[in-house]
C-alpha positions, 0 to 999 in steps of 0.5 A: 447442794444436792437435791433428791430428784430423778430428772430422767424420763418417766411414764404414767398410766395411759402412756405406755411410752416414755417421755414428757407430755407435749414436747421434749424436756429441756434442763435449765442451768449449766451442764456441771450443775445438772450432773451434780443432781444425780438423785442422791438418797439412802434407804434405811432398812429396819424399824423407825420409831417416831412420835407425834406430840399434840400441844394446845396453845390456850389456857383456860380457854384463852390464847396463851402460847405460840409455836415459838414457845413449843419450838423453844422447849423442843430445842432445850428438851429434845435437842435433835431434829423435829418438825412443827405443824400449826394446826386448829383443834377441838378441846372438850372443856366442861363437857363442851367442844371448843376450838383451840390453836395447837401445834403438832411436834414430829420427832423421829428416832433418827439422826442426819447420818441415819442412825437411831438416836435411842437404842431401844423403843423404851428409851425413846418412849421415855425421852418423848414422855419426858418432853411431853410432860416438860411441855405440859408443865411449862405451857400450863396444860391440863394434858399433852398427848404423844402418839408413838409409832413404829414404821408409821403404825401406832404402837403406843400413846403417852398421856402427860397430865396433871 
């Protein structure tokens, strides 16, 4: 197993020297294990497309779904890696703000080898739009919103609505 960490000396503002505060650093574990932790990471140049899909879990103001329901739909409809963030949100219903449990689905257009899953922004947006609309329909939502980003900056919005 490899961990992307740097176990070497460090410096911080206010300490022009190098080292650790209050004494020396002593690694734990066998020397063979320590040698395998040599900071393995890859930098990928170019534009990374990503999306955040915001999904409410209530129907008609009442709890109806869980994060697991969203995960199952993403597995079937996306088929690639994704992250899920459980959160609270506010939804406007008949002019009133109401609290609602929700899930944020984070999708990256990159596989575990560092290759783009979809070759163009348009292909990526269509895949995200299809997934957002599937989630909206299956979970009986009025609206599911997807924020499309390139290198962490907003470049578009997809509204999947009835």
